[in-house]
C-alpha positions in Angstrom: 82.6 110.6 88.6 82.2 108.7 91.7 82.0 110.1 95.2 85.5 108.6 95.9 87.0 110.2 92.8 85.8 113.6 93.7 87.3 113.3 97.2 90.5 112.1 95.8 90.5 115.3 93.5 89.6 117.4 96.5 92.4 116.0 98.5 95.0 116.6 95.6 93.8 120.1 95.2 94.0 120.7 98.9 97.6 119.5 98.9 98.5 121.8 96.0 96.8 124.7 97.8 98.9 123.9 100.9 102.1 123.6 99.1 101.6 127.1 97.3 100.5 128.7 100.7 103.9 127.4 102.1 105.7 128.9 99.0 104.0 132.2 99.6 105.0 132.2 103.1 108.7 131.6 102.1 108.6 134.1 99.4 107.3 136.9 101.6 110.4 136.5 103.7 112.9 136.2 100.8 114.3 139.4 99.1 114.9 137.4 96.0 111.4 135.9 95.7 109.3 138.5 97.5 107.8 139.6 94.1 106.4 136.1 93.7 104.3 136.1 96.9 101.2 137.5 95.4 101.3 134.8 92.6 101.8 132.0 94.9 98.9 133.2 97.2 96.6 133.7 94.3 97.4 130.2 92.9 96.9 128.7 96.4 93.6 130.3 96.7 92.4 129.0 93.4 93.4 125.5 94.2 91.6 125.7 97.6 88.5 126.8 95.6 88.9 123.8 93.4 89.3 121.6 96.5 86.0 123.0 97.9 84.3 122.5 94.7 85.1 118.9 94.6 84.1 118.5 98.2 80.6 119.9 97.4 80.4 117.6 94.3 81.3 114.7 96.5 78.5 115.4 98.8 76.0 115.3 95.9 77.3 112.0 94.7 76.4 108.5 95.7 79.1 105.9 96.7 
């Protein structure tokens, strides 16, 4: 894996985390989807961890 590939993976994971955080925010305010809030938040947190891991990896790789 190259540094650029790791950074691409980090960006994609961050985008997924953002989308899931937005879903959690919508779900918390919805009677029909309120029960899904915790799942969206947990999934978003996991993707944020993945993004941070790829960012850390990119810092160790050469161009």
